[in-house]
N, C-alpha and C positions, 0 to 999 in steps of 0.2 A: 546824740552828741556821746563822747566817750570821753573818762576822766583816766587816762591810763597814768598811773602813779608814774616820778623817775626816776631810772634805775642808774648803775653808775658809767661813766664812760670811759672807753678804751681808747689809747693811742689808734690802737690798730682795729680794726670790726673782727669780726669774727669771720671763716669762711668757711665751704665746703658744703652747703645749703645744698638739699637737693629737693626736684620738683618734676613734673614730666622730659621734658627736654630743655632743663635750660644748658646754657652753655657754661662751662667749669668757672667756676670762680669769678663770675662777674659784679660787677660793684652797680648799682642804681641809683642815680640822684638826682631826684625829682625835688624840683626848683620850683615853690606854690606859694601863692598869694593868701591860701589859708592856711588858718594854726591849725597842727595836728588834734587840738583839744579843745577844738570851736564846738562845729555838729560832723556826728560821723555820716561823712556822704561820699559822695563818686571816688576822690582821691583814697578816701579809708579804705574802702570798698576793694579797689584795685590793689594797694599797695600793700596790704595785710596778706594779700594773696601771691606777691611776687617774692614775697620777703619766705616764701615758702621754698625758694629756689635763688634768687640773688641775695644778696646783700644790700642790703635796702637803707638811704641817707635822706630823709626828709627834711630840705633846709627851708626854713623858713624865713619870713619877713623879718629885719630885727626888731628888737623892742631897745628904748631909749628910756633911760634912767640918771637923775641925777648925780653927776659928782664920781661915777665908776669908771674903771678900766675899759677900753673893748676887750670884750673872751669871748669866745664860743664856747655856748651851751651844750652839752650834750648829754641825752638819757633813751636808753632805750627801752621801747614799749614790753609790753608782754609779748605782741605780736612778733616781735622781734628786729621791730623797725628804729631807727636812729634817727631820732630828731634833732637836729642841730637849728639852734637858734642864736645868733647872733646879739651879745647885748653889748651897746653902745652909748656913750655918755649924749645925755641930750645937749645939743647946741654945735652940733659937727654941721659944715657945710654938707651941700648935695655930694662938691666934688667926693671931700674928704669919705662921706657914707660911703658913695659909691668902691673908692678905693679901698676903705678897711674891710670892704663884702670881701673884694676880688681875695688880698689879700690872705682872709681868713678863709677862704674858698680853697686856697692852692694850698696852704698849710695842711688843710682836713685832709685834700686828696692824695699831697707826699707820700705818706707812707704807703697810699696803692698805686703808685705808678705802675707799668705794665700788667695791667688787668684788664680785661676789656669793660670798657664803660661805656654806659646807656645814659645819655640826658634825659630827662623827663620832666618837660616844661607846660605847668599849669598857666605862668604868665611871661608875655609877652617883656615885662621890665625886667626879668632876669637877665636878658641880654648885657645891661648897663655892666653888671661887674660879673655875667661867666661869658660874655660875648667870645674869648679867648680860646674857652677851651675845644678840646678838635675829640669829639666823644666818638666811637665805634659807631652807633649811633643815637641819633635825635631823635625824640619824640614829642611832636605835638598834641596832647589831648585837650583839644579845646573844649571846655567843657558849659561856658558860659561867652555871650559875647560882651566882654569886660569894657569895652569900651566906651559903650551903653549907660554902664552901669555909673552913679550919684558919686561924684569927685574921681573920677578916671585921669591917668594921668595926661597932662597932654598929647608926651610922645606915644602914645599907646599905639595908636595907631601904624606910625613909623614902623614900631618897632616891632608891631605883628609881623606887618611884610617881611623885616627883616627876619624871622626867625620861620616865614614859608621859605622864603629862599631858602635857609641851611637845614630846614626842616629833612628826616632823609623818610619818614611819614608823617600823618596829620589825623588825630581820630576825632570824632566830633560826639558832643553828650545824645544828638539827638538830629530828627532829618530837618530840621529852620535851619541849623546850623549848619549842615552836611551841605544843602544847599545854596548854604551861603559862603560855603570854603572849596567847595567842588572845582570850582573853576581857578583857584589862585593856587593850585598846589596837582601834581603829574598824580601824589598817591593819600588821596584821601576816603577814609571808610567809615562809615557810620555804624557807632557803640551807643545807642540808646540807656537811659536808664533802666537798669535792669534791678533784680529781689533779691534778698535773701529770706525767701519763703518763709524755712521752717523758725526763723527768727519772729518776724512778724505774722507768722500761725497761732503761735503760742496765744495771742490775745483771744482768742476763740475758745479755748480753754475754760470759761465764764471761771475767773479766780476773781479775789477778793480786789474788789477796787482798789485805787491807792486813798492813803486817810487825807489827802487834799482837795479829791472830788468826792470820794462816799457820798458826803451829807449833801450835796448839789445840786437841784431837784432835776428828773428828766422831762423830755426827751436831752439828754447833751448831745450838742452839736459840736465836734474839734477841730482842731487845728492843730501840726505840728511844724517847726521848721521856722527859719531865720524871718524877724518881724523886721523888714524896710521897706527902701522904697517902692520894691516888687506887691506889696500889699495894697489891696485898697481900702484903708482904715476905714473913708467915707460909707463903703459896701457894708461894711463890717457894723456900723453905725445903725445906721439904716435896716438893717434885717433885724437887730435885738429888738431895735425899738418897735417893729413892725410886729414881730413874734416873743411879746414879753413871758410867755408862756414853756419858751425854750430859756435854756442854759445855755451859751458861745463859752466851749474851753481854751484857752488859745495857750500854747505853749511855743517856746522858742526865747531865744538872747535879741533886743531890741538894739537894730546900729542903725547907723547913718540917718536917724530921724529922730525927733523930742517924743520920751513916754510920754510927754503931756497931749502931745497932739493926736496920741491916740483916742478911742472913746471912752470913756468910762460910764458904762450903764451898772444896773444892779446884775442884770444878767447874763455881763458878758465879765470874764473870771482870767485876768494875763498871768500866768502862773512861774514864768521863767522861763531859763530853759531845765531841761532833764537831760540825763545821758543816757545815749542809744539805747543800753539793754531794760532801760523803764519803761521804754516809748511804749512794749506790747499790752506792761500793764497797761496804761491808761485809757492806749486804746482800745481794750478788751470794756473798758468803761464806759464808752461811748456810747452812743444810738446810730449816728452818721459821722461823717466827717464830709465837712466843704475847702476850695482852694479859692480864697476870693481875691486872686491875682489882679492886680492892675493891668489895665491894658496901655504899655507904652514902650519905649523902648527900650528899657531891661527886660523885660517878659517878653520881647516880640520872638527867642530863637530860645526860651526856656524849654527841659523838657523835665517838669517834674518828677523826681526820682521817690517822693512822697505817693505817688499818684498808685504806680503796683504795691507798695508798701499800705497802704489805707488798704486795696482787694486785699491781699493776703492776712490781712487782721479780720475781713469776715466785713469789711465797713463799707455800706454804698456812699460814695462819694459825689458830689455837686461841684463844677469847676465852673468860672468863667471862660469864658471864649478862648483857651490860650491856642494856639496852633495845634503844634504836636501834640497837647490832650486832645485834642479833639482829630484829629487824625488816627493817633493809634489808640485810644479808648472811647471817644466819644459815638453817636448813633451814625452809619452808614447811613446815604444821602437818602435811601429809602428807608430809612426812620428803623431800619432794625439792628442788631450786634452790639450796639452801645453799651459798656459796663459803668461808663460815668456820664450823668447827668451834668448837662451843660443850660447856665444860666446866664442870663447879663447883665440884671440890676437886681435890685431888693424884691421887690413882687413876684418876679421870677424863680429868683433863688429860693424866697417860701414856699414857694407853689412846689418844687423841684422835692426839694427835700421834704415836704408834706406826704409827696407821693413817694417817697423811697422809701419811711417810714413805717409806711403801710403795706407795703409793696412784702409779697411772698420771698421769702428769703431763698429757700431751697432752689430751685431754679436758677434762679442768678449766679450762684456762686457754685453751680457747678461748672457754669462759660466762665466763670472767673477763675476758677481751677484749673479747666482746662486750659486757658492762654495762659497764665503764670507756669504750668507744666513746661512750655517751652522755651521760659526764659532766667537765667540766673545771671548771680555774678561771677561764680564760676566759670561757667561757660565764655561769660564775657572777658572776662580775663584771658583765658583758653585759647578763647581767636585772637585775644591783642597779642599774648605772648608769642602765638603760631609767627603772625608777621614781622617781630619783634626780632626771634629766632633766626627767621629765613634772612632777613638784613643783616644781622650779626654776625653770622658766616659768611654771607657774600663778603662783608668787611673783614673779614678774620684770612683768607682765600685773596683778597689784593693786596693785604696789607705781607702775607707770605710770598706773594711776588715781588711786590716793589724790595724789599728785604734779599730773597734770591738774584735782583735785579742787582742792585749795589754790590751782593758777594761777584757777584760775577766783574762787574768794573772795578771793584778794587781787585781782582783779582790780574785782571788785562792790567794793571798801573804797576802791576808788580809790586801792591801793599801787602 
């Protein structure tokens, strides 16, 4: 997770940044259902890299507070991303919420008129207030099947179809999502979870354990990430009860579920969220990782970013049989090649963890490092940007042709 300090907001965004092949003075507007300071994941990895070449605005969902006047809070992160948060009074009608967001968005973009605009959607729901925009390029980066999540708005599927109808390109966060979307749009590309290897590999340095885990007995089995309906809390409790001699360390914010419903045993430690930069220190203090995902509609299409992050940290990891984890990281049908062990229930989880805790690390780490050398967030962003720039140049050429045609028409009319 990240905890970027707020900066000063300027009425106009800085321009003139450079990267490999950006279209000059391009503005990238990201419309997100996730908050920048929540968990550092796919949007943050990609957009911090985008900010090296584009001016990036990350527009979040509103925050409601009693008795305030509507305003748009603008803060610039150290990475150069402008985070825009609508602050709205409680009690507004649904129509007023949409209208206010649309007005705020128009005011935000008005000083940027004339610049090339990329609209980067993470949530189809943003079409309710941003559907009137006509960006040069519209990207739908589909990182999750949001319609399957608990509390998904009723219009999610309808608006996703509208977004697919308008998008110039669709990116997906894993193979299962790609297979679900590839026949719904003419230009769908699969960009699975990637890795900042250098960041997580620092966990291998044998540094001192963080204070809140240093005194916990080993072996320590760890999890990090959002704790919500995608976690099989029952499995965590059963596993901890089965192996009271192991310590289970759980890092991440609890959302959409009641913390009281989580298992609370002496060997389970729910630590809450931690900053992204702190994660390697925690992973370095663990002996193995586990991914106890539930098997339900909300996990059907997931491609967990934490999979390669565990591996980069040098930690063996056991996961429930999530489709993309099995296909990308699990054993092959002939039983070879697996970097992640797969288990379905508490007894098989305990057996798999016991096996990886005893397994020699060196041969396995060589396989891990060979595989991770093939992927990175830098490479993922470079490939995405290549597709966006191609579309942006095409849009610019079309705009010039239309402008020239208009000039010819006016000349013929004697204007």
